[in-house]
N, C-alpha and C positions, 0 to 999 in steps of 0.2 A: 504494500499500500504506500502510496506517495503523497506528497502535498503539491498543491497547485497555488500560483499566485495570479489572481485574475483582476483585469481591469477592463472597463468599458468606456466607449466615447459615444456621446449621444448627441442629438441635435436640440436637446432641451433637458428640463429636470423631471418631467413627467412622462411616462410610457403613454399616458392618454393622448398627448398631442406632440409627441416628438418619436424619433426613431433611434434604434441603436445603429451606429455607423461602422464601429469596429469592436470586436471582442478579442482581447489578447490574453493569453493563458502560458504560464511557464509552469511546466510540470516537472517536478524533481522526485525521483524515485532511487534512493541510494546514490550510486555514482552517475546514473544515467539521467539525462535531462532533455526536454525538448521544448520549443516554443511553437504555439499554435496561434496563428493570427487569422480571424475570419473577418472578411469585408465582402460588401455587396452579397452576391448570390450564395456565398459560402456561409452566411449567418442563417443557419438553420437549426432547428431543435435537434435533428439527428447529428448534425456535426458537432454540436456542444456537448451533446450526451456521450459522443464517442470520445471527445477530447478529455473529458473528466473521468472515463472509465478508469478504474483502479485508484482514484484519489480519494484519500481519506479526509483531508482537511483542505479547504480553500480559504486563502488569505485574500482580502481585498482592502484596499486604502480606506474605503468608507464602510467597511463592515457590512451589516445587514441592512443598512438604511437605504442605500441606492442601487447598488448592482444587482443583488438578488431580486429585489422587488421589479426592477425594471425588465430584467430577463424574464421573470415570471409572467409579467403583463404583457411582454412583446412576443415571447416564444412559447409561453405556456409551461415553462418548466419551473418547478419549485425546488431550487437547488438545495434549500435547507432541509428537505425532506429525505434527501438522499446522501448529503454530505455535511459535515459540520463546516460552517461559514463563520469566520472570526476577523476582526480588524486587527491590522498590523500596520501602524504607519511608518513611513519612512524607509520602505523596501526599495532598493535600488534595482 
């Protein structure tokens, strides 16, 4: 089981009137790591689920306040139901 560092870029602050433009995920599993960036047509529920497969904890800059609710509203994925989501500020 690995950890992931997730960040999204959006056109606004609410999924009700804005869109996700980029999802970036850095997945670390022991000595292995990979960077996944989804843009445009790659921003799908299936691609996001595939990207976090095997991840135990997702760290986001905004914790559970922005990224997970925005993803849930836009893509219909409730990340917190399948993975621990936590805030960790200052991650490079």
